NUZALO-106168 format. One record per residue (C-alpha): x, y, z; residue in three letters. Coordinates in steps of 0.5 Angstrom, whole numbers, plus 2048, in hexadecimal, padded with zeros to 3 digits. Layout:
<recs>
[[X,Y,Z],"ala"];
...
</recs>
This chain:
<recs>
[[7E7,88F,7DF],"unk"];
[[7E9,887,7E2],"unk"];
[[7E3,883,7E4],"unk"];
[[7E2,883,7EB],"unk"];
[[7E3,87D,7EF],"unk"];
[[7DD,879,7F0],"unk"];
[[7DA,879,7F7],"unk"];
[[7DC,873,7FC],"unk"];
[[7D7,870,801],"unk"];
[[7D7,873,808],"unk"];
[[7DA,86F,80D],"unk"];
[[7D5,86D,811],"unk"];
[[7D8,86A,816],"unk"];
[[7DD,870,818],"unk"];
[[7E3,86C,818],"unk"];
[[7E8,86A,813],"unk"];
[[7E6,863,810],"unk"];
[[7EC,85D,812],"unk"];
[[7F0,85A,80D],"unk"];
[[7EF,853,80B],"unk"];
[[7F3,84E,80E],"unk"];
[[7F6,848,80A],"unk"];
[[7F3,841,80D],"unk"];
[[7FA,83D,80D],"unk"];
[[7FA,835,80D],"unk"];
[[7FC,831,812],"unk"];
[[803,82F,811],"unk"];
[[804,828,80E],"unk"];
[[809,825,813],"unk"];
[[80B,81E,812],"unk"];
[[80B,819,818],"unk"];
[[80E,812,818],"unk"];
[[80B,80C,81C],"unk"];
[[80C,80A,823],"unk"];
[[80D,803,825],"unk"];
[[807,800,828],"unk"];
[[803,806,824],"unk"];
[[7FC,804,821],"unk"];
[[7FB,806,81B],"unk"];
[[7F4,806,816],"unk"];
[[7F4,807,80F],"unk"];
[[7EE,80B,80D],"unk"];
[[7EE,808,806],"unk"];
[[7ED,800,808],"unk"];
[[7EB,800,810],"unk"];
[[7F0,7FC,812],"unk"];
[[7F4,7FD,818],"unk"];
[[7FC,7FD,818],"unk"];
[[800,7FC,81E],"unk"];
[[807,7FE,81E],"unk"];
[[80C,7FB,81E],"unk"];
[[815,7FB,81F],"unk"];
[[818,7FF,81A],"unk"];
[[81C,7FA,815],"unk"];
[[820,7FF,80F],"unk"];
[[820,806,80D],"unk"];
[[821,808,806],"unk"];
[[823,80E,802],"unk"];
[[81B,80F,801],"unk"];
[[817,80B,808],"unk"];
[[817,808,80D],"unk"];
[[815,801,80E],"unk"];
[[812,7FE,815],"unk"];
[[80F,7F8,816],"unk"];
[[807,7F7,818],"unk"];
[[801,7F4,819],"unk"];
[[7FA,7F5,815],"unk"];
[[7F4,7F2,81A],"unk"];
[[7F4,7EB,816],"unk"];
[[7FA,7E9,819],"unk"];
[[7FF,7EB,813],"unk"];
[[807,7EC,814],"unk"];
[[807,7F2,810],"unk"];
[[80C,7F8,80E],"unk"];
[[80A,7FF,80D],"unk"];
[[80F,804,809],"unk"];
[[80D,80B,80C],"unk"];
[[810,810,807],"unk"];
[[815,815,809],"unk"];
[[813,81D,808],"unk"];
[[819,81E,803],"unk"];
[[815,824,7FF],"unk"];
[[80E,827,800],"unk"];
[[808,824,803],"unk"];
[[805,823,7FB],"unk"];
[[80C,820,7F8],"unk"];
[[80C,81B,7FE],"unk"];
[[805,81A,7FD],"unk"];
[[806,819,7F5],"unk"];
[[80C,814,7F6],"unk"];
[[807,810,7FB],"unk"];
[[801,80F,7F7],"unk"];
[[806,80E,7F1],"unk"];
[[809,808,7F5],"unk"];
[[802,805,7F7],"unk"];
[[800,805,7F0],"unk"];
[[806,802,7EE],"unk"];
[[805,7FC,7F3],"unk"];
[[7FD,7FC,7F2],"unk"];
[[7FF,7FB,7EA],"unk"];
[[804,7F7,7EB],"unk"];
[[803,7F1,7EF],"unk"];
[[806,7E9,7ED],"unk"];
[[808,7E5,7F2],"unk"];
[[811,7E7,7F1],"unk"];
[[80F,7EE,7F3],"unk"];
[[80D,7F0,7FA],"unk"];
[[806,7F1,7FC],"unk"];
[[802,7F7,7FE],"unk"];
[[7FC,7F7,803],"unk"];
[[7FA,7FE,804],"unk"];
[[7FD,805,803],"unk"];
[[7FB,80B,806],"unk"];
[[7FB,812,80A],"unk"];
[[7FC,814,811],"unk"];
[[7FE,81A,815],"unk"];
[[801,81D,80E],"unk"];
[[805,816,80D],"unk"];
[[804,811,808],"unk"];
[[805,809,809],"unk"];
[[805,804,805],"unk"];
[[804,7FD,807],"unk"];
[[807,7F6,805],"unk"];
[[808,7F0,806],"unk"];
[[80E,7EE,80B],"unk"];
[[813,7EB,808],"unk"];
[[819,7E6,80C],"unk"];
[[81E,7EB,80A],"unk"];
[[822,7EC,804],"unk"];
[[827,7E8,801],"unk"];
[[82D,7ED,802],"unk"];
[[82D,7EB,809],"unk"];
[[831,7E4,807],"unk"];
[[836,7E7,804],"unk"];
[[83C,7E7,808],"unk"];
[[839,7E2,80D],"unk"];
[[83F,7DE,80F],"unk"];
[[840,7D7,80D],"unk"];
[[839,7D9,807],"unk"];
[[839,7D6,800],"unk"];
[[834,7DB,7FD],"unk"];
[[835,7D8,7F6],"unk"];
[[830,7D4,7F8],"unk"];
[[82B,7D8,7F8],"unk"];
[[82D,7DC,7F1],"unk"];
[[828,7D7,7ED],"unk"];
[[822,7D8,7F2],"unk"];
[[822,7DF,7F3],"unk"];
[[823,7E0,7EB],"unk"];
[[81E,7DB,7EA],"unk"];
[[818,7DF,7EE],"unk"];
[[81C,7E7,7ED],"unk"];
[[81C,7E6,7E6],"unk"];
[[815,7E4,7E6],"unk"];
[[813,7EB,7E8],"unk"];
[[818,7EE,7E5],"unk"];
[[815,7EB,7DE],"unk"];
[[80E,7ED,7E0],"unk"];
[[810,7F6,7E1],"unk"];
[[814,7F5,7DB],"unk"];
[[80E,7F3,7D7],"unk"];
[[809,7F8,7D9],"unk"];
[[80F,7FD,7D8],"unk"];
[[811,7FE,7DF],"unk"];
[[818,7FE,7E1],"unk"];
[[81A,7FE,7E9],"unk"];
[[822,801,7E8],"unk"];
[[823,7FE,7EF],"unk"];
[[824,7F7,7F0],"unk"];
[[82A,7F5,7F5],"unk"];
[[82A,7F1,7FA],"unk"];
[[827,7F5,7FF],"unk"];
[[820,7F5,7FB],"unk"];
[[81F,7ED,7FA],"unk"];
[[81C,7EA,7FF],"unk"];
[[81B,7E4,802],"unk"];
[[814,7E2,804],"unk"];
[[810,7DE,808],"unk"];
[[809,7DB,807],"unk"];
[[807,7D8,80D],"unk"];
[[803,7D2,80E],"unk"];
[[7FB,7D3,811],"unk"];
[[7FB,7CE,815],"unk"];
[[802,7CE,817],"unk"];
[[804,7C8,815],"unk"];
[[80D,7C9,813],"unk"];
[[80C,7CA,80B],"unk"];
[[80D,7D2,80B],"unk"];
[[810,7D3,804],"unk"];
[[816,7D7,802],"unk"];
[[816,7DC,7FC],"unk"];
[[81A,7E2,7FA],"unk"];
[[816,7E8,7F7],"unk"];
[[817,7F0,7F4],"unk"];
[[816,7F5,7F8],"unk"];
[[816,7FD,7F9],"unk"];
[[813,800,7F2],"unk"];
[[814,807,7F4],"unk"];
[[818,809,7F0],"unk"];
[[816,805,7EA],"unk"];
[[814,808,7E4],"unk"];
[[811,808,7DD],"unk"];
[[816,806,7D8],"unk"];
[[815,80D,7D5],"unk"];
[[817,80F,7DB],"unk"];
[[81D,80C,7DD],"unk"];
[[823,811,7DE],"unk"];
[[82A,812,7E1],"unk"];
[[827,816,7E7],"unk"];
[[823,810,7E9],"unk"];
[[828,80A,7EB],"unk"];
[[82B,80C,7F2],"unk"];
[[831,808,7F4],"unk"];
[[837,80A,7F1],"unk"];
[[83A,802,7F1],"unk"];
[[834,7FF,7ED],"unk"];
[[833,804,7E8],"unk"];
[[834,801,7E1],"unk"];
[[83A,804,7DC],"unk"];
[[834,807,7D7],"unk"];
[[833,80C,7DE],"unk"];
[[83A,80F,7DC],"unk"];
[[83A,80E,7D6],"unk"];
[[834,80D,7D2],"unk"];
[[837,810,7CB],"unk"];
[[83C,80A,7CB],"unk"];
[[838,804,7CF],"unk"];
[[831,806,7CD],"unk"];
[[82B,808,7D0],"unk"];
[[828,807,7D6],"unk"];
[[822,803,7D6],"unk"];
[[820,7FC,7DA],"unk"];
[[827,7F9,7D8],"unk"];
[[828,7FD,7DE],"unk"];
[[824,7F8,7E3],"unk"];
[[828,7F1,7DF],"unk"];
[[82F,7F5,7E1],"unk"];
[[82C,7F6,7E8],"unk"];
[[82A,7EF,7E9],"unk"];
[[831,7EC,7E5],"unk"];
[[834,7F0,7EB],"unk"];
[[82F,7ED,7F0],"unk"];
[[832,7E6,7EE],"unk"];
[[839,7E7,7ED],"unk"];
[[838,7E9,7F5],"unk"];
[[835,7E2,7F7],"unk"];
[[839,7DF,7F2],"unk"];
[[840,7E1,7F6],"unk"];
[[83B,7E2,7FD],"unk"];
[[83E,7E9,7FF],"unk"];
[[83C,7F0,7FC],"unk"];
[[83F,7F3,7F8],"unk"];
[[840,7FC,7F7],"unk"];
[[842,7FD,7F0],"unk"];
[[844,805,7EE],"unk"];
[[843,808,7E8],"unk"];
[[84A,808,7E5],"unk"];
[[848,7FF,7E7],"unk"];
[[842,800,7E3],"unk"];
[[844,804,7DD],"unk"];
[[84B,7FE,7DE],"unk"];
[[846,7F8,7DE],"unk"];
[[848,7F6,7E4],"unk"];
[[841,7F3,7E6],"unk"];
[[842,7EF,7DF],"unk"];
[[849,7ED,7E0],"unk"];
[[847,7EA,7E7],"unk"];
[[841,7E6,7E4],"unk"];
[[846,7E2,7DF],"unk"];
[[849,7E0,7E5],"unk"];
[[844,7DC,7E7],"unk"];
[[843,7D4,7E4],"unk"];
[[840,7D3,7DF],"unk"];
[[83A,7D4,7DC],"unk"];
[[838,7D9,7E3],"unk"];
[[83F,7DD,7E0],"unk"];
[[83B,7DE,7D9],"unk"];
[[835,7DF,7DC],"unk"];
[[836,7E5,7E0],"unk"];
[[83D,7E7,7DB],"unk"];
[[837,7E8,7D6],"unk"];
[[832,7EC,7DA],"unk"];
[[838,7F2,7DD],"unk"];
[[83A,7F3,7D6],"unk"];
[[83C,7FB,7D6],"unk"];
[[837,7FC,7D0],"unk"];
[[831,7FB,7D0],"unk"];
[[830,7F9,7C9],"unk"];
[[833,7F2,7CA],"unk"];
[[831,7F2,7D2],"unk"];
[[82C,7EC,7D3],"unk"];
[[826,7EF,7D0],"unk"];
[[821,7ED,7D4],"unk"];
[[820,7E9,7DC],"unk"];
[[81C,7E3,7D8],"unk"];
[[823,7E2,7D4],"unk"];
[[827,7E3,7DA],"unk"];
[[823,7DD,7DD],"unk"];
[[825,7D9,7D7],"unk"];
[[82C,7DA,7D8],"unk"];
[[82C,7D9,7DF],"unk"];
[[827,7D3,7DF],"unk"];
[[82D,7CF,7DC],"unk"];
[[831,7CF,7E1],"unk"];
[[82A,7CC,7E5],"unk"];
[[82E,7C6,7E6],"unk"];
[[835,7C9,7EA],"unk"];
[[831,7CC,7F0],"unk"];
[[832,7CA,7F6],"unk"];
[[82C,7C7,7F9],"unk"];
[[826,7CC,7FD],"unk"];
[[825,7C7,802],"unk"];
[[82C,7C8,805],"unk"];
[[82B,7CF,806],"unk"];
[[82B,7D2,80C],"unk"];
[[827,7D9,80D],"unk"];
[[826,7DA,814],"unk"];
[[81F,7DB,813],"unk"];
[[819,7DB,819],"unk"];
[[819,7D4,81B],"unk"];
[[811,7D1,819],"unk"];
[[80C,7D0,81E],"unk"];
[[80B,7CA,820],"unk"];
[[806,7C6,81E],"unk"];
[[7FF,7C6,821],"unk"];
[[7FC,7BF,823],"unk"];
[[7F7,7BD,81D],"unk"];
[[7F3,7B7,81B],"unk"];
[[7F4,7BA,813],"unk"];
</recs>
């Protein structure tokens, strides 16, 4: 005989027990800030007043902002590309990179936080990207080659010696930065900084999926078997492209066929010496014979220091300095 089923406890309520309804968490919805809105970081307690939109990239929108100390800053608000968890991980990774790799020639980070399921990264506000001077009528951008190279290559050397590859160096990611005089005297100082470490990677993580702009992809992106592995020399190639554009005072766009045929290097060879030597070396197709380091590129460029146009003649259309107040100092 089969065993009898175990007796069930009686239903004392006289009704069937309800089936539990799964609890649904509220959806994470990214909400962009609006001009004039005041947003407070719970991490630092500092409040930021959102200003005008400054620019937009693949991963985020950049706005002007000011903090409670009256610092003029910028805020990068990450776009909701992918899941909430993915965007959060991206924000945390960029924040940690900027925090760990602070250098005088890399844009400075002030704060990072989450607000309304949206991720904010607060950095210094620069005068603008150097790309704004390319193509200006009657402007000789070649005069900027040495000042920008000196600042940019110092920051890049710092990244490379710490095992980081930027992967996205172009005229829109190198910024003119103005250091203001606290006494409001007309002595503001202009220098240049490398920004946007959003896709910067450890050397071991560099790959073809990280380099996005088609016109600046190095030859090894398309054919690593022939031209060599993708490593820190990607950045050297990108710096070569940027300085080539400054030397020619105009933006340049190369097709895949141009890149594989070595057209950027040919354009560099047409420059006057000794700039042609420094940039053709940085733009060589085969990574093995390309300039190996930021320091060596600076040394190659430094041989032309006496040929550059004096920077005192530059007019970058920056805001005029405030008039000096009366002083007995």
